[in-house]
N, C-alpha and C positions, 0 to 999 in steps of 0.2 A: 679018378674020384677025388673031389676036393675035400681036403682035410677040414674037419669041423673046428672052428676056433673055440678055445676054452678060456674062461675067466675064473680066477680064484678071488673070492670075496672074503676078506678078513675083517670082521666086525663083531663086537660083543653083543650088539643089538639083534636079537633073533627075529624080531618083526621086520627090521630093515633087510636082513639077509633073505627072509622069505619073500618079501616084496620084490627085491632086486632079482632073485632067482626066477620068480614067475615072470617078471617083465622081460628080462634079457633072454630067457629061454624062448619067449615068443618071437625073438628076432634071430633064432637059430644058433645061439651060443650054448656051448656045454658049460654048465655052471658047477664049480666046486666051492665049498664054503668051509671056513674055520671060525670058531667062536673066540679065538684068541691067537696071538702071534707065536705061541710056543713051538708049533710044529711047522712054521712057515718054510724054513730052508729045506727041511725033509720033504715037505709036500711039493715044493717047486722042483726039486731034483727028481722026484718020482713021477710027477704028472706033467711037467714041462708046459705050464699054462701059457697062453698067448699074451695074457695081460693080468695084472694083479690090481685089485681095488683094495686099498689099505686104509683103515680108519686110524687116525692119530690118537684120539682120546679113548684108550682102552685101559681097563684096570690091569695092574701087574706090569707086563711088558708093553709099553706104548708103541705106536706105529713108527715113530722115529727110531727107536731102538731096534725094532724089527727090520726096518729098511737098512740100518747100519750093518746088521748081521747078514742080511741077504746079499748085499752088493758084491762082496768078495766071491760069491758063489754063482751069481746069475745077473745077467743084464736084461732080464725080462722087463718090459715096460710097466711102470707103476703109476697109478692115479691115486693121490692121497685125498681122503675125506677130512676136511678141517673144520674147526669151529669158525663161525662167521666173525670176521674182523681180526683173526689171529694172524697178523702179518709175520710175526716171528716164526711160528710153526711152518708157514708156507715157505719162508726163506730157508730155514734149516732143512726142510724136506727137499727143496731144490738143490741145496748144497750136497745132500746125501745121495742125490741121483734120481729123485722123483721126476717123472716126465710131464706131469700135469697135476692139478689139484682142483677140487670143487668144494665150496663151503656148504655145510649143512645149515638149514634144510635145503634140499635141491629138488628140482623137477627131474624125474627119471629120463625125460626126453633130452634134457641138457646133458645128463651123464652119458646117455647113448651117443649123442653127437660127439662128445669128448673121447669116448672109447673108439669110435670110428676114426676120428682125427689122429689119435695116438697110434693106432694100428696102421693107418695109412702112412704116417711119417716113418714108422719102423720099416715098412715094406719098401718105401721109397729110398730110405737110407741104405738098405741092403742092395737094392737094385743099382743105385748110383755108385756104390762102392765097387760092385762087380764091373760096371762099365768104365769107370774112370781109371781103374788100375787092374789090368788083367792078371798081374802077379799076386794080387791079394794084399799088397802092402803099399804104404806111402813112406818114402824115405826122404828126409830132409835134415841136413846138418847133424848127422849122427844119430838121429831119432828114427825109429821104425814104428809105424802105426800098422798093426795087423788088422786087416778088414775082417778076416774070417773069425778071429778070436776076440775082436774088440778090445785090444790091449795095446799098451805102449811098451816098446822094448828099447832099453838103453843099455847097450853092451850085452852082458849076460843076464841083466835083470829084466823082469817082466812085471809091469805095473797094470793091475786090473782097473778098468774104467767103468763108470756107470754108462748107461746108454746115452744120456745127454752129454756127459763129458766126452765120450767117444765122438759123437756127431759134431760137437763144437770143435774139437781138436782136428777132426777130419776136414772141416770147412776151412780152418785156419791154415793147416799144412798144405792143403790142396791149392790154396791161394797165397802161398808164402811170398812175402815181399810186396803184397798188395793190401793197403788199408781197407778194412771192412767196417761199415757202419753197424750199429746195433740192429738196425732194421735188416741189413743184409744178413747178419748172423742169425737173427730170429727166423728169417725166411728159409735160410739154408738148413737150420737145425730143426725147427718145429713146423715150418710151412706157413703160408700166408694166413691160414685160418686160426693160428694160435693167438690168443688174446692175453698175453702176459704183459707185465710191466717191465720197463727197461732194466730195473734192478736185478731181474732174474739172470740176465746175461752177465752182469758184473759179478754176481755170486758165483757162477760157474767158472768165470775167468779166474777169480781168486782161488778156487779149488784147484784148477789146473796149475796155476803158479805155485801153489803149495806143494803139489806133486813133483814139480821140477826143481824146487828150491834146494834139495839136498845135492844137486848136481851143478856145481859152480859154472861149468861151461854151457849149461842149458837154462839156468834160472831166469835169464832175461830174454828168452826166446819170444815170449808174448809181450809185445810192446804196446803201450797206450799211445794212441795218436790223438792228441788233444783236439777237441772240436769235431772229431770224426768217429773214432771207435777203437779198433784193435788191429794189430798186424803181427803175423808170425815172421820172424827174421831169421835168416840163415840160407845157405846155398845147398842145393842137392848134391 
């Protein structure tokens, strides 16, 4: 029996929650809703949704704060609902580990397409991880990337990664010593159907470099290849 995919919608707009619930239910999704972000971590741990739709502009705890609290506990794919033209919110959301975003107002059909694309990328990432490395880990230059737990291990320390950070680091470590263009990385991380701007890759690279910075022997593992893109340096 195929498990029903579930979506957690977090938005203070009750009309939008009802609209999306009715619309997405018609496509076979099980829908969970929250009017605020206060119980997000608790709900995600209990319900294990397949995907989260998270509004940024909420009273009290906004979506960025919610995402910041969620990521240490879960790598569930997240689509952010942003205000039209708010590039800063989109960039910060991507830095914090959002998988995609859609500006309000939006056509529910576009949201559905993005949901399917994000879920497909998540499935492909898991499948590729299993096929590329039967041991469930990628080891390069003293760094261990755990496929099963989606985390980076440095010695005895374990660093939790967002789903996007994990997929990006997986692409880089799997192709260590080979320069990858931004288009290469966007295809490997998000798939060819992802319509993001180049800046999104740079944002996530900066986040990964920040994670490695406290470790002098690893802080320069991700090298900028001018005119091309990025390369992970180090021997297995």
